[in-house]
Structure formats: structure tokens, C-alpha cells
N, CA, C and O atoms as a GROMACS GRO file, in nm:
protein
  372
    1MET      N    1  10.880  10.117   6.673
    1MET     CA    2  10.860  10.256   6.642
    1MET      C    3  10.972  10.302   6.548
    1MET      O    4  11.078  10.241   6.540
    2TYR      N    5  10.944  10.412   6.479
    2TYR     CA    6  11.038  10.467   6.383
    2TYR      C    7  11.034  10.619   6.396
    2TYR      O    8  10.930  10.676   6.428
    3GLY      N    9  11.145  10.685   6.370
    3GLY     CA   10  11.143  10.829   6.382
    3GLY      C   11  11.262  10.897   6.320
    3GLY      O   12  11.342  10.837   6.247
    4THR      N   13  11.271  11.025   6.353
    4THR     CA   14  11.380  11.105   6.300
    4THR      C   15  11.428  11.202   6.406
    4THR      O   16  11.353  11.244   6.495
    5VAL      N   17  11.555  11.237   6.395
    5VAL     CA   18  11.617  11.344   6.472
    5VAL      C   19  11.674  11.439   6.369
    5VAL      O   20  11.739  11.396   6.273
    6ALA      N   21  11.650  11.567   6.388
    6ALA     CA   22  11.701  11.666   6.293
    6ALA      C   23  11.768  11.780   6.367
    6ALA      O   24  11.716  11.831   6.467
    7LYS      N   25  11.882  11.819   6.316
    7LYS     CA   26  11.950  11.939   6.367
    7LYS      C   27  11.906  12.055   6.278
    7LYS      O   28  11.916  12.048   6.156
    8LEU      N   29  11.856  12.161   6.342
    8LEU     CA   30  11.805  12.278   6.272
    8LEU      C   31  11.882  12.401   6.313
    8LEU      O   32  11.920  12.416   6.429
    9VAL      N   33  11.906  12.489   6.218
    9VAL     CA   34  11.966  12.619   6.249
    9VAL      C   35  11.863  12.724   6.209
    9VAL      O   36  11.835  12.746   6.091
   10VAL      N   37  11.807  12.788   6.310
   10VAL     CA   38  11.700  12.884   6.291
   10VAL      C   39  11.758  13.023   6.273
   10VAL      O   40  11.853  13.061   6.342
   11LYS      N   41  11.701  13.099   6.179
   11LYS     CA   42  11.743  13.238   6.165
   11LYS      C   43  11.712  13.309   6.297
   11LYS      O   44  11.602  13.293   6.350
   12PRO      N   45  11.806  13.386   6.350
   12PRO     CA   46  11.787  13.448   6.482
   12PRO      C   47  11.656  13.525   6.496
   12PRO      O   48  11.592  13.520   6.601
   13GLU      N   49  11.618  13.595   6.394
   13GLU     CA   50  11.496  13.675   6.402
   13GLU      C   51  11.369  13.589   6.396
   13GLU      O   52  11.258  13.641   6.413
   14ASN      N   53  11.383  13.458   6.373
   14ASN     CA   54  11.266  13.370   6.358
   14ASN      C   55  11.247  13.273   6.475
   14ASN      O   56  11.164  13.183   6.466
   15ARG      N   57  11.321  13.289   6.582
   15ARG     CA   58  11.310  13.194   6.694
   15ARG      C   59  11.168  13.184   6.747
   15ARG      O   60  11.116  13.074   6.763
   16ASP      N   61  11.105  13.298   6.775
   16ASP     CA   62  10.969  13.295   6.830
   16ASP      C   63  10.870  13.236   6.730
   16ASP      O   64  10.782  13.158   6.767
   17GLU      N   65  10.884  13.274   6.604
   17GLU     CA   66  10.794  13.220   6.502
   17GLU      C   67  10.815  13.070   6.485
   17GLU      O   68  10.719  12.996   6.462
   18MET      N   69  10.939  13.023   6.496
   18MET     CA   70  10.967  12.879   6.487
   18MET      C   71  10.892  12.805   6.597
   18MET      O   72  10.833  12.700   6.572
   19ARG      N   73  10.893  12.859   6.718
   19ARG     CA   74  10.820  12.796   6.829
   19ARG      C   75  10.671  12.789   6.796
   19ARG      O   76  10.608  12.685   6.816
   20GLU      N   77  10.614  12.898   6.747
   20GLU     CA   78  10.472  12.903   6.716
   20GLU      C   79  10.434  12.806   6.604
   20GLU      O   80  10.337  12.732   6.616
   21VAL      N   81  10.510  12.807   6.497
   21VAL     CA   82  10.482  12.720   6.382
   21VAL      C   83  10.496  12.573   6.423
   21VAL      O   84  10.413  12.490   6.387
   22THR      N   85  10.600  12.542   6.498
   22THR     CA   86  10.622  12.404   6.541
   22THR      C   87  10.508  12.355   6.630
   22THR      O   88  10.459  12.244   6.612
   23GLN      N   89  10.465  12.436   6.725
   23GLN     CA   90  10.354  12.397   6.812
   23GLN      C   91  10.226  12.375   6.732
   23GLN      O   92  10.153  12.279   6.756
   24ARG      N   93  10.200  12.462   6.639
   24ARG     CA   94  10.079  12.449   6.556
   24ARG      C   95  10.086  12.324   6.469
   24ARG      O   96   9.989  12.249   6.460
   25GLN      N   97  10.201  12.302   6.407
   25GLN     CA   98  10.214  12.188   6.317
   25GLN      C   99  10.212  12.055   6.392
   25GLN      O  100  10.158  11.957   6.341
   26MET      N  101  10.267  12.050   6.511
   26MET     CA  102  10.268  11.925   6.587
   26MET      C  103  10.129  11.890   6.640
   26MET      O  104  10.107  11.778   6.685
   27ALA      N  105  10.037  11.984   6.637
   27ALA     CA  106   9.900  11.958   6.680
   27ALA      C  107   9.813  11.902   6.568
   27ALA      O  108   9.700  11.859   6.593
   28VAL      N  109   9.864  11.900   6.444
   28VAL     CA  110   9.791  11.846   6.330
   28VAL      C  111   9.783  11.693   6.345
   28VAL      O  112   9.887  11.629   6.360
   29PRO      N  113   9.663  11.634   6.340
   29PRO     CA  114   9.655  11.488   6.350
   29PRO      C  115   9.712  11.420   6.226
   29PRO      O  116   9.669  11.448   6.114
   30ILE      N  117   9.808  11.332   6.246
   30ILE     CA  118   9.872  11.258   6.137
   30ILE      C  119   9.867  11.110   6.174
   30ILE      O  120   9.913  11.072   6.282
   31PRO      N  121   9.812  11.027   6.085
   31PRO     CA  122   9.805  10.883   6.115
   31PRO      C  123   9.942  10.825   6.145
   31PRO      O  124  10.037  10.843   6.069
   32GLY      N  125   9.952  10.754   6.258
   32GLY     CA  126  10.076  10.690   6.297
   32GLY      C  127  10.170  10.776   6.378
   32GLY      O  128  10.269  10.726   6.431
   33TYR      N  129  10.142  10.906   6.388
   33TYR     CA  130  10.227  10.998   6.465
   33TYR      C  131  10.210  10.969   6.613
   33TYR      O  132  10.098  10.960   6.663
   34VAL      N  133  10.321  10.955   6.684
   34VAL     CA  134  10.319  10.926   6.827
   34VAL      C  135  10.354  11.050   6.908
   34VAL      O  136  10.279  11.089   6.998
   35SER      N  137  10.466  11.114   6.876
   35SER     CA  138  10.507  11.232   6.952
   35SER      C  139  10.613  11.311   6.876
   35SER      O  140  10.678  11.260   6.785
   36GLY      N  141  10.627  11.435   6.917
   36GLY     CA  142  10.730  11.521   6.861
   36GLY      C  143  10.779  11.614   6.969
   36GLY      O  144  10.702  11.660   7.053
   37HIS      N  145  10.906  11.642   6.967
   37HIS     CA  146  10.968  11.728   7.068
   37HIS      C  147  11.074  11.814   7.002
   37HIS      O  148  11.140  11.772   6.907
   38VAL      N  149  11.088  11.936   7.052
   38VAL     CA  150  11.193  12.026   7.003
   38VAL      C  151  11.276  12.070   7.123
   38VAL      O  152  11.222  12.117   7.223
   39LEU      N  153  11.405  12.054   7.110
   39LEU     CA  154  11.500  12.101   7.211
   39LEU      C  155  11.555  12.233   7.159
   39LEU      O  156  11.624  12.236   7.058
   40MET      N  157  11.524  12.343   7.230
   40MET     CA  158  11.563  12.476   7.182
   40MET      C  159  11.614  12.557   7.300
   40MET      O  160  11.546  12.571   7.402
   41GLU      N  161  11.733  12.611   7.285
   41GLU     CA  162  11.791  12.699   7.387
   41GLU      C  163  11.757  12.843   7.352
   41GLU      O  164  11.755  12.880   7.234
   42ASN      N  165  11.731  12.925   7.452
   42ASN     CA  166  11.696  13.065   7.427
   42ASN      C  167  11.808  13.144   7.363
   42ASN      O  168  11.782  13.240   7.289
   43ASP      N  169  11.933  13.107   7.389
   43ASP     CA  170  12.046  13.186   7.339
   43ASP      C  171  12.117  13.120   7.222
   43ASP      O  172  12.231  13.156   7.190
   44SER      N  173  12.053  13.024   7.158
   44SER     CA  174  12.117  12.952   7.048
   44SER      C  175  12.024  12.946   6.927
   44SER      O  176  11.902  12.940   6.942
   45ASP      N  177  12.082  12.948   6.809
   45ASP     CA  178  12.003  12.935   6.687
   45ASP      C  179  11.989  12.789   6.646
   45ASP      O  180  11.918  12.758   6.550
   46VAL      N  181  12.057  12.700   6.717
   46VAL     CA  182  12.049  12.557   6.688
   46VAL      C  183  11.940  12.494   6.773
   46VAL      O  184  11.932  12.520   6.893
   47CYS      N  185  11.857  12.412   6.711
   47CYS     CA  186  11.761  12.333   6.788
   47CYS      C  187  11.756  12.193   6.729
   47CYS      O  188  11.802  12.169   6.617
   48TRP      N  189  11.701  12.102   6.805
   48TRP     CA  190  11.693  11.961   6.767
   48TRP      C  191  11.548  11.918   6.767
   48TRP      O  192  11.474  11.945   6.861
   49LEU      N  193  11.507  11.851   6.662
   49LEU     CA  194  11.371  11.800   6.647
   49LEU      C  195  11.374  11.649   6.663
   49LEU      O  196  11.459  11.581   6.606
   50PHE      N  197  11.280  11.596   6.741
   50PHE     CA  198  11.264  11.452   6.760
   50PHE      C  199  11.120  11.419   6.725
   50PHE      O  200  11.028  11.474   6.786
   51VAL      N  201  11.098  11.329   6.630
   51VAL     CA  202  10.963  11.291   6.590
   51VAL      C  203  10.954  11.138   6.589
   51VAL      O  204  11.043  11.070   6.537
   52VAL      N  205  10.845  11.086   6.647
   52VAL     CA  206  10.826  10.942   6.659
   52VAL      C  207  10.696  10.902   6.591
   52VAL      O  208  10.592  10.966   6.609
   53PHE      N  209  10.702  10.794   6.512
   53PHE     CA  210  10.586  10.734   6.448
   53PHE      C  211  10.572  10.590   6.494
   53PHE      O  212  10.668  10.530   6.544
   54GLU      N  213  10.453  10.534   6.478
   54GLU     CA  214  10.428  10.396   6.518
   54GLU      C  215  10.520  10.298   6.446
   54GLU      O  216  10.567  10.200   6.505
   55ASP      N  217  10.547  10.326   6.319
   55ASP     CA  218  10.628  10.236   6.239
   55ASP      C  219  10.680  10.310   6.116
   55ASP      O  220  10.641  10.424   6.089
   56ARG      N  221  10.768  10.246   6.042
   56ARG     CA  222  10.828  10.310   5.926
   56ARG      C  223  10.723  10.338   5.817
   56ARG      O  224  10.732  10.440   5.749
   57ALA      N  225  10.626  10.250   5.801
   57ALA     CA  226  10.523  10.272   5.699
   57ALA      C  227  10.447  10.402   5.725
   57ALA      O  228  10.421  10.477   5.632
   58SER      N  229  10.413  10.428   5.851
   58SER     CA  230  10.344  10.553   5.887
   58SER      C  231  10.434  10.673   5.859
   58SER      O  232  10.389  10.775   5.807
   59TYR      N  233  10.561  10.660   5.895
   59TYR     CA  234  10.658  10.768   5.871
   59TYR      C  235  10.669  10.796   5.722
   59TYR      O  236  10.665  10.912   5.680
   60ASP      N  237  10.683  10.691   5.643
   60ASP     CA  238  10.698  10.708   5.498
   60ASP      C  239  10.573  10.768   5.434
   60ASP      O  240  10.583  10.852   5.345
   61ARG      N  241  10.454  10.725   5.479
   61ARG     CA  242  10.329  10.784   5.426
   61ARG      C  243  10.324  10.934   5.454
   61ARG      O  244  10.286  11.012   5.368
   62ASN      N  245  10.364  10.972   5.574
   62ASN     CA  246  10.366  11.115   5.606
   62ASN      C  247  10.468  11.188   5.522
   62ASN      O  248  10.440  11.297   5.471
   63ALA      N  249  10.586  11.130   5.506
   63ALA     CA  250  10.692  11.194   5.426
   63ALA      C  251  10.648  11.215   5.281
   63ALA      O  252  10.690  11.311   5.217
   64ASP      N  253  10.565  11.124   5.230
   64ASP     CA  254  10.519  11.133   5.091
   64ASP      C  255  10.392  11.216   5.074
   64ASP      O  256  10.347  11.236   4.962
   65ASP      N  257  10.335  11.264   5.183
   65ASP     CA  258  10.210  11.340   5.179
   65ASP      C  259  10.237  11.485   5.134
   65ASP      O  260  10.319  11.553   5.196
   66PRO      N  261  10.170  11.533   5.029
   66PRO     CA  262  10.189  11.672   4.985
   66PRO      C  263  10.160  11.774   5.095
   66PRO      O  264  10.222  11.881   5.098
   67ALA      N  265  10.067  11.744   5.185
   67ALA     CA  266  10.039  11.835   5.297
   67ALA      C  267  10.160  11.848   5.388
   67ALA      O  268  10.188  11.956   5.441
   68GLN      N  269  10.233  11.738   5.407
   68GLN     CA  270  10.354  11.745   5.489
   68GLN      C  271  10.460  11.830   5.420
   68GLN      O  272  10.532  11.905   5.485
   69HIS      N  273  10.468  11.820   5.290
   69HIS     CA  274  10.564  11.902   5.215
   69HIS      C  275  10.532  12.051   5.234
   69HIS      O  276  10.624  12.132   5.249
   70GLU      N  277  10.406  12.087   5.232
   70GLU     CA  278  10.366  12.227   5.253
   70GLU      C  279  10.404  12.273   5.394
   70GLU      O  280  10.451  12.385   5.412
   71ARG      N  281  10.383  12.185   5.493
   71ARG     CA  282  10.423  12.221   5.630
   71ARG      C  283  10.574  12.240   5.637
   71ARG      O  284  10.624  12.332   5.702
   72TYR      N  285  10.647  12.152   5.570
   72TYR     CA  286  10.794  12.163   5.569
   72TYR      C  287  10.838  12.296   5.508
   72TYR      O  288  10.928  12.361   5.561
   73LEU      N  289  10.778  12.336   5.397
   73LEU     CA  290  10.818  12.462   5.331
   73LEU      C  291  10.796  12.582   5.423
   73LEU      O  292  10.878  12.673   5.427
   74GLU      N  293  10.685  12.582   5.495
   74GLU     CA  294  10.659  12.692   5.590
   74GLU      C  295  10.767  12.694   5.698
   74GLU      O  296  10.815  12.801   5.736
   75TRP      N  297  10.804  12.580   5.745
   75TRP     CA  298  10.902  12.565   5.850
   75TRP      C  299  11.042  12.597   5.801
   75TRP      O  300  11.119  12.666   5.868
   76ARG      N  301  11.075  12.547   5.680
   76ARG     CA  302  11.209  12.567   5.622
   76ARG      C  303  11.241  12.714   5.600
   76ARG      O  304  11.357  12.754   5.610
   77ALA      N  305  11.140  12.794   5.570
   77ALA     CA  306  11.161  12.938   5.547
   77ALA      C  307  11.216  13.009   5.670
   77ALA      O  308  11.270  13.119   5.660
   78LEU      N  309  11.202  12.947   5.786
   78LEU     CA  310  11.249  13.007   5.910
   78LEU      C  311  11.393  12.970   5.945
   78LEU      O  312  11.448  13.019   6.043
   79MET      N  313  11.454  12.883   5.865
   79MET     CA  314  11.586  12.830   5.895
   79MET      C  315  11.695  12.891   5.807
   79MET      O  316  11.668  12.940   5.697
   80GLU      N  317  11.818  12.885   5.858
   80GLU     CA  318  11.936  12.930   5.783
   80GLU      C  319  11.974  12.831   5.674
   80GLU      O  320  12.011  12.870   5.563
   81THR      N  321  11.964  12.702   5.707
   81THR     CA  322  12.010  12.595   5.617
   81THR      C  323  11.909  12.481   5.620
   81THR      O  324  11.818  12.478   5.703
   82ASP      N  325  11.926  12.387   5.528
   82ASP     CA  326  11.842  12.267   5.532
   82ASP      C  327  11.871  12.189   5.660
   82ASP      O  328  11.984  12.188   5.707
   83PRO      N  329  11.768  12.125   5.716
   83PRO     CA  330  11.790  12.042   5.835
   83PRO      C  331  11.885  11.926   5.805
   83PRO      O  332  11.896  11.880   5.691
   84GLU      N  333  11.951  11.880   5.907
   84GLU     CA  334  12.035  11.760   5.899
   84GLU      C  335  11.954  11.646   5.960
   84GLU      O  336  11.937  11.641   6.082
   85TRP      N  337  11.905  11.554   5.878
   85TRP     CA  338  11.812  11.448   5.920
   85TRP      C  339  11.885  11.318   5.953
   85TRP      O  340  11.983  11.282   5.888
   86HIS      N  341  11.835  11.249   6.055
   86HIS     CA  342  11.884  11.116   6.090
   86HIS      C  343  11.762  11.031   6.125
   86HIS      O  344  11.703  11.048   6.232
   87ASP      N  345  11.723  10.941   6.035
   87ASP     CA  346  11.605  10.856   6.052
   87ASP      C  347  11.646  10.717   6.099
   87ASP      O  348  11.756  10.670   6.071
   88GLY      N  349  11.555  10.650   6.170
   88GLY     CA  350  11.584  10.512   6.207
   88GLY      C  351  11.484  10.451   6.301
   88GLY      O  352  11.393  10.517   6.351
   89GLU      N  353  11.503  10.321   6.323
   89GLU     CA  354  11.421  10.246   6.417
   89GLU      C  355  11.454  10.291   6.559
   89GLU      O  356  11.570  10.314   6.593
   90ILE      N  357  11.353  10.304   6.640
   90ILE     CA  358  11.371  10.341   6.781
   90ILE      C  359  11.380  10.211   6.859
   90ILE      O  360  11.283  10.136   6.868
   91GLU      N  361  11.495  10.186   6.915
   91GLU     CA  362  11.521  10.060   6.984
   91GLU      C  363  11.475  10.059   7.128
   91GLU      O  364  11.439   9.954   7.181
   92ALA      N  365  11.474  10.175   7.194
   92ALA     CA  366  11.435  10.183   7.334
   92ALA      C  367  11.379  10.322   7.361
   92ALA      O  368  11.418  10.420   7.298
   93SER      N  369  11.287  10.327   7.456
   93SER     CA  370  11.234  10.459   7.497
   93SER      C  371  11.199  10.457   7.643
   93SER      O  372  11.153  10.557   7.697
   0.00000   0.00000   0.00000
């Protein structure tokens, strides 16, 4: 499996919208997508995104998909800064 972890800083006024957009976007069927999780505290603007794909090829296809870029732009508008991404092979789960 292959995936990413991202540190996100959400604009305080967008916390609820971030939850809604993330839930909607994670329900979109994407080939090779296994799971996605967001760790979000009610009193913090920082959250962590965890996304898992079957393999790196599936991850890369999604990353190169223009539809994914559009989803990212909708999501990015809710954040203070660009996400801090960490991609890699998932060794254990």
C-alpha cells in the first residue's frame, strides 16, 4: 500500500466547512483508493489527513487527475497555508 500524511492548518471560520467538504470528497469513488481519515480537534486549527491507496501507481494516477486537482483547490481555499505532505510506502497497518 502507498499513501500520504498531511498537516493542514484550517482557517478558524472554515472548520465546519472543512469537515463537510472532506466527507463529501472522501465519498467520491477513486480507483485504488482504500481509505482516508482526518484527525481534527474541536479547539485547534491544525488537522492531519491520512490517505491510503492500493499502490503507488494508483496514488500517482489520482495525483495526476485533473478532477483531483479541482477537489484540491476547493479544499485548499479553506486553509491558511499549503498542506505539508509526507508520502510513502505503508509498511504496516
